[in-house]
C-alpha positions, 0 to 999 in steps of 0.5 A, a space after each residue: 500500499 505504501 508503494 501504491 501511495 507513492 506511485 499515485 502521488 508521483 503520477 499526481 505530481 507528474 500530471 500537475 507539473 506537466 500542466 504548469 510547464 505546458 502553460 508556461 512554455 505556451 506563454 514563452 512561445 507566444 512571446 517568441 512569436 511576437 519578437 518576429 511579428 512584422 508589427 513589433 519589428 516596425 514598432 522597434 525599428 529605427 524607421 518610426 512613422 513621423 506622422 502622429 496619426 500613423 504612430 497612433 495607428 501602429 501603436 493601437 494595432 500592436 496593443 490590440 494584437 497583444 491583448 488578443 494574444 494574451 487572452 488566447 491563454 487560459 492563464 492571466 498574463 501580461 505581454 509587453 514589447 519594449 522598443 529601447 531605441 524609441 524609449 517606448 513600450 506597448 503592453 496588453 495591460 491597460 495602464 502600462 508604466 513608461 519605459 524603464 531601462 533600469 527596471 529592465 536591467 535589474 530584472 533581465 532574465 531569459 528564464 522564469 524568475 519569481 518577483 514580489 508585487 511592485 508598482 509595475 504589475 499590481 498587488 500579486 506576486 508574479 513570474 516573469 521572463 524576457 526574450 530579446 533581439 539580438 542575442 542576450 549578453 549578460 552585462 549588455 544594457 537594455 538600451 542596446 537591444 532592438 526589441 525586448 518582449 516581456 511576459 509575466 503571469 500572476 501567482 494566482 494562476 498557480 494557486 487556482 491550478 493547485 486548488 483544482 487538483 486538490 478538489 479532485 483528490 482531497 487526501 493530497 495537499 500540493 504546494 510549490 516551493 523553492 528554497 529561499 522563497 516562500 511556498 505557493 500553497 492552495 487556498 485551503 492548505 494547512 499552512 502550519 503543517 506545510 511549513 513544519 514539513 518543509 523544515 524537515 526536508 533536507 536539500 539532498 531530497 530536493 536534488 534527487 527528487 526522491 520520496 521520503 517519510 516524515 514523522 510529525 507530531 506522532 503522525 507519518 506523512 508520505 512526501 513526494 517531490 518533483 521538479 518543474 523544469 520550466 519554472 525551477 520550482 519543486 512540486 511537493 505533495 504530502 499524504 497522511 499515511 496513518 489515516 489511509 492505512 487505518 481503514 485497511 487494518 480494520 478491513 484486514 480483520 474483517 477479511 480474515 473472519 470472512 475467509 474463515 466462515 467461507 472456508 467452513 461453508 465451502 467445505 459443506 457445499 463441496 460435499 453437497 455438490 459432489 453427492 448431488 451434482 458431480 456424480 450425474 455430471 460424470 455420467 453425462 461426461 462419459 456418455 458425451 465421450 461415447 457420442 464422440 467415439 461414434 456410439 450414438 446408441 448410448 443412453 443414460 439410466 438415472 434416477 435423481 433430482 428433477 434438474 439433472 433428470 431433465 438434463 439426462 432426458 434431454 441428452 437421451 433425446 439429443 442422442 436419438 435425434 443425432 442418430 436420425 439426423 446423421 442417417 438423413 444427412 448421409 442420404 441427402 448428401 448422396 442425393 445432392 451429389 447425384 443431382 450435381 452430377 446430372 446438372 454437370 452432365 447436362 451442360 451443352 454449349 448451344 454455339 457448338 450446335 449452331 456452328 455445326 448446323 452452319 457447316 452443314 448449310 454451307 456444305 450443302 450450298 457447295 454441293 459437298 454431299 460427303 461433308 454433309 453426310 459425315 457431319 450429320 452422322 457424327 453430330 447425331 451420334 454426338 447428341 445421342 450420347 450427350 442427351 442420355 441422362 439415365 446413367 452417370 457412369 459409362 465404360 471408357 469405350 463409349 466415352 472414346 467413341 463419343 470423343 471420336 465423333 466430337 473430334 471428327 466434327 471439329 476436324 470437318 470444321 477446322 481442316 487443320 486438326 488431326 488426332 490420335 487415340 491410344 487406349 489399351 484394350 484392358 482399360 476399355 471397360 473401365 467405368 468413368 463418369 459420363 462426359 469426363 473427357 469432352 471438357 479437356 479435349 474442348 479446352 485443347 482445341 479452343 485454347 491450344 490449337 485455335 491459337 496457332 497457324 500450323 496444323 494441330 493435333 490432339 493425342 488421347 493416351 491411356 495407361 494402367 500401372 501400379 494400381 492407377 489409371 491415367 488418361 492424358 490429353 495433349 496438344 501441340 498448341 501454345 501451351 502455358 508458362 510455369 507460373 500460369 500452370 501453377 496458378 491453374 493447378 492450385 485453382 483446380 484443387 479448390 472446391 469453392 472456386 468456379 470462376 473461369 474454370 468451369 470445364 477443367 474445374 468440373 472434371 477435377 471435382 467430379 474425379 475427386 467426388 467419385 474416386 476420392 482424394 487420390 484422384 486428381 488432374 495434373 498439368 504438364 508440358 507436352 513434348 510437342 510444345 503444347 499442354 498435357 492434361 493428365 487424369 489420374 484415379 485409383 484402380 480399386 475405385 473404378 468399378 463399372 456400374 449403370 444407374 437406372 
C-alpha cells in the first residue's frame, strides 16, 4: 500500500507539473512569436512613422494584437513589447508604466524568475521572463537591444491550479516551493503543517527528487517531490499515511473472519455438490465421450433430482435425434451429389450446335454431299450420347467413341486438326463418369490449337500401372508458362472456386467426388510444345456400374 501511495502521488505530481510547464512554455512561445511579428519589428525599428496618426495607428494595432494574444491563454498574463531605441513600450495591460531601462536591467532574465508585487504589476506576486533581439549578453544594457518582449503571469494562476487538483483528490495537499522563497500553497492548505514539513526536508531530497517519510507530531506523512523544469520550482505533495492505512487494518480483520466462515461453508457445499451434482455430471461426461467415439446408441439410466433428470432426458433425446439426423444427412448428401452430377452432365454449349448446323448449310450450298453426310452422322451420334441422362457412369469405350465423333466434327470444321487415340484394350471396360473427357479436349482445341497457324493435333493416351489409371490429353498448341500452370493447378484443387474454370474445374471435382482424394488432374508440358492434361484415379475405385 505504501508503494501504491507513492506511485499515485508521483503520477499526480507528474500531471500537475506537466500542466504548469505546458502553460508556461505556451506563454514563452507566444512571446517568441511576437519578437518576429512584422508589427513589432516596425514598432522597434529605427524607421518610426513621423506622422502622429500613423504612430497612433501602429501603436493601437500592436496593443490590440497583444491583448488578443494574451487572452488566447487560459492563464492571466501580461505581454509587453519594449522598443529601447524609441524609449517606448506597448503592453496588453491597460495602464502600462513608461519605459524603464533600469527596471529592465535589474530584472532581465531569459528564464522564469519569481518577483514580489511592485508598482509595475499590481498587488500579486508574479513570474516573469524576457526574450530579446539580438542575442542576450549578460552585462549588456537594455538600451542596446532592438526589441525586448516581456511576459509575466500572476501567482494566482498557480494557486487556482493547485486548488483544482486538490478538489479532485482531497487526500493530497500540493504546494510549490523553492528554497529561499516562500511556498505557493492552495487556498485550503494547512500552512502550519506545510511549513513544519518543509523544515524537515533536507536539500539532498530536493536535488534527487526523491520520496521520503516524515514523522510529525506522532503522525507519519508520505512526501513526494518533483521538479518543474520550466519554472525551477519543486512540486511537493504530502499524504497522511496513518489515516489511509487505518481503514485497511480494519478491513484486514474483517477479511480474515470472512475467509474463515467461507472456508467452513465451502467445505459443506463441496460435499453437497459432489453428492448431488458431480456424480450425474460424470455420467453425462462419459456418455458425451461415447457420442464422440461414434456410439450414438448410448443412453443414460438415472434416477435423481428433477434438474439433472431433465438434463439426462434431454441428452437421451438429443442422442436419438443426432442418430436420425446423421442417417438423413448421409442420404441427402448422396442425393445432392447425384443431382450435381446430372446438372454437370447436362451442360451443352448451344454455340457448338449452331456452328455445326452452319457447316452443314454451307456444305450443302457447295454441293459437298460427303461433308454433309459425315457431319450429320457424327453430330447425331454426338447428341445421342450427350442427351442420355439415365446413367452417370459409362465404360471408357463409349466415352472414346463419343470423343471420336466430337473430334471428327471439329476436324470437318477446322481442316487443320488431326488426332490420335491410344487406349489399351484392358482399360476399355473401365467405368468413368459420363462426359469426363469432353471438357479437356474442348479446352485443347479452343485454347491450344485455335491459337496457332500450323496444323494441330490432339493425342488421347491411356495407361494402367501400379494400381492407377491415367488418361492424358495433349496438344501442340501454345501451351502455358510455369507460373500460369501453377496458378491453374492451385485453382483446380479448390472446391469453392468456379470462376473461369468451369470445364477443367468440373472434371477435377467430379474425379475427386467419385474416386476420392487420390484422384486428381495434373498439368504438364507436352513434348510437342503444347499442354498435357493428365487424369488420374485409383484402380480399386473404378468399378463399372449403370445407374437406372
